[in-house]
N, C-alpha and C positions, 0 to 999 in steps of 0.2 A: 647616498643620501639624496632624496629628491628635493630639489630646491624650487623656488618660485620661477627661476629661469627655465628649468626643465618643464614645469607645468605649462608655462607660456608657449614653449616650443611645441609641446604635445597638442595644445589647443589650436595653435596655428596650423599644424599639420592636419589635424582633424577637420578644420574649416576648409583647408585646401582640398582635402579628399572629398568633402561633401560637395564643394563647388564643381570639382572635376566630375563627380558622379552625376550631379544634376545636369551639367552641360552635355555629358555623354548621352543621357536619357533623351534630352531635347534633340540632339543631333540624330540619334537613332530613330526618334519619332518622325523627324522631318524626312529622313531617308525612306522610312517605311511608307510615309504619305506619298512621296514621289513615286515609289515603286508600285503602289496600288494604281495610280493613274496610268503609268506606263504599261502595266500588265493588262488593264482593261482595253487600251487601244491596240495592244499587241494581239489580243484575242479577236478583235474586230477585223483583223487583216484577212481572216478566212473568207470574209465577204467581198474582198477586193483582190481577186486573183489576177496575176499578171499573165498576159499572153502576147506573143509576138505576131504582129500582123504585117506581112511583107507588102500587102497592098494598101497599107495605111497612107492617107493623103499627105502626111507631113514628111516622112522620110522612110525609106526601106528599112525594115528591121526594127522600127521604133516599138518600144514596149508600151502597150496600152493595157488597160485594166478592164476586166469584166466584173462590174459592180452588181452585186445581188441586192438591188434596192428593195425588193419584196421582203427579203429576210430582215434587212435593216429597219424597214418600216414596222415590222412586227415588234422590234425592240424599242424603237422610238418613232412614233408617227410624225415627228417634226423634222425628220431628216430631209434635206433638200438637195444635197450634193456630196461629192467626195473630191477632195483637193489633193493634188500630187505635184511636187516639185523636187526633183532630185537635188538641185543645187542648194535648196533651203532645208532639205530634210523633211519636207511636208508629205504626209501620207495619212490623212484623217478624214472622217466623216464631217459634214457641215450640217448644222441644224439652224432652224429659225424659230424663235420663240415669240410669244405675244408681246414681250418687251425686250429691252437690251440689258436686263439685270440677271435673270434667272440663270443663264448659262455661264455667268461669271464664276459661279461656285457650284455648278452641278455638271457632272460628266454626261456623256452620251446616254448612259443607262439610267440617269436620274439620281445617281449617288452624289451626296454632298462632298465636294472636294475642291480645294483651292485652285487646282489646275483647270477646272471648268472644261469647256468644250469650245471648239472653233464654231462661231455662229455668225449668221447673216443679220445685218441690220433689219429690225422689224419693219422698217418703212419700205424695204425693197420688195420687188416682185420676185418670187422664188425661182423663176425660170431664167434669171440673169439677163433679162431683156431691158433693164433700165439703162440709162446713160452711164451710170456709175453704180456698180454693186459693191457694197462695203462688207468685208469680213473682219471680225474681231477675234483675237486670240491673246492669251497671256504671254508675257515675255519671261518664260521659265528659265531659271538659272541653269538647269540641266540641258538646255538647248532644245527642249521639246516645244510643241505648239509653235508660237512665233518667237521662240528664244534664239533663233539663228539670224535675226535681222541685223545684228551688229557687224557682220562681215561684209566685205566688198564683194560684189557679184562680178565674176569674171566670165567673159564670153557671152554667148546667147543663152539667156535664162528663160526657160519655158515653164509656164504654170498650166497644168491641165486640171480642168474642172469638169467632172463627170456629173451629169444630172440624169433623171429618168428619161429626159427627152433626147439626150445625146452628149457629145463631148464638145466643150468649149476650150479653145487653146488661146493662151495669152502670152505676151512677151513682156517681161519686166523692163520698164523704161526709166524708173527713178527709185532711189533709195535715200530717204532723208528724214531728218528730225524736223517736225513742224510744231506750231502752236496747237494746244489741245483742242481749240475750237476753230482752227484755221479753215477758211473756205477756199476753194470749193470741194476739197477732198471729202467732205462729209455731206455733200448733196447727192441725192439719187438722180435728180434731173438737172442737167447742165444747159444753161443758156449759152449762146455763141460767145459772149464775153467771158463767161466763166471757163469754158473749154479753152479759150485762148490763153487765159492765165496759166493753166496747167501746161499747155503745149509749149508756151514760152519758157517756163521754168525747166521743163524737160530738155528743150533745145539748148539752153544755156549750160545745163548740167552735164548731159550725156551726148547731145548731138543727135539723138534718135528722133526721126521725124514722126509727127503725129498728124492725123488728118481729121478735120471736123466731121463729126458723126460717128467716129469710132466708139465702140463700147469699151468702157473702162472697168477695171477691177482694182479696188483699193484694199490692201491688206494692212490692218492697223493694230498696233500693240502699244503698251505703255513704255515709258522711258525713265522710270524711276522717280517721277515727280508729277504733280497735278497740272503743271503748265505746258508740258511737252508730250508729244506722241511720236512714235517711230512708224513710218509708213513705207510700204513698197507699192508703187503705182504700176499697173500693168495695162496694156492695150490688147484688145482682142485681135487676133490675126486670122486671115483667111488661110486655108490649107496650103495653097500654092505659095503664098508669101512666106509661110513658115519654112517651106522646103528651100526657098531661095536664100533665106537668111540663116539657115542652120549652119553652125560652125563659124559664124562671123566673129571677127576679132573685136571685142569691145570690153569695157570694164565700167561698172557703175560704182563709183566711190560714194561714201556716205556724206551727205551734206549735214552738218551738225548745228547750224545756226538757223533757228526758225524765223520765218518772216513775221513782221508785226501782225498781231491778231486783230481781225475785223470782228464784227458782231457775231456771237456764237449761234450756230445752227446745229451743232453736234449733239447727239443724244446723250442721255445721262451716263451711259456706260463710259464715256470718254473722261468722266471725272474720277473713275476708279483707277488705281495703280497697283502695281505688284512690286 
């Protein structure tokens, strides 16, 4: 005999199965979305073939890339560079749009996707000649894009930026959480006093020396809220300097407390989070 108790039990089970089914569909959808983004950038790897150059200025046997910018420009005329960093798992094309919004949710090929694309601040000069070049990327939960910033950086961390003009090599000197509009990380031109602020922070945190006039690269991603951002600051190195410091023992721990925020100069993209 079916009782009210049995009916309630069946209804509860049915509701649980519906919730489980809905949740499974959502998770599968998220997984498929992530896979679409991963597959697109995997396909682009054919335009960035590795080659070993024993006469490379940095170190014998260093792996460099032969980037086919002509082919990449046929896919997206806004491509300006290709960034590589083994320690951070970076191996992506870099674009520069007319604003700092479009590539938040559009991939390299122009498809709408929450993973977006790594892009240069629209205020920057595309040849990386500014005092501070700023690149943005999402903090992806699967570790792609700039999703690897949460780990401590052990040893000498080299970031390679290939452009149609040549190779720029940078050394990561700081890894920290900052205020979303904290200066001077989001300035493309640095006065002497502003550079001194960055240099002092790096000296206290990592002990890595910085010299006035060095070109900087700021890699910026979100940190789960609108008030903070996670950045990795890099300094451009000369080929001979990179050779001398290769293999140096150092560790860059993450500083998690942002400094008090001054007046904002960060672009609108810095208000977006993931």
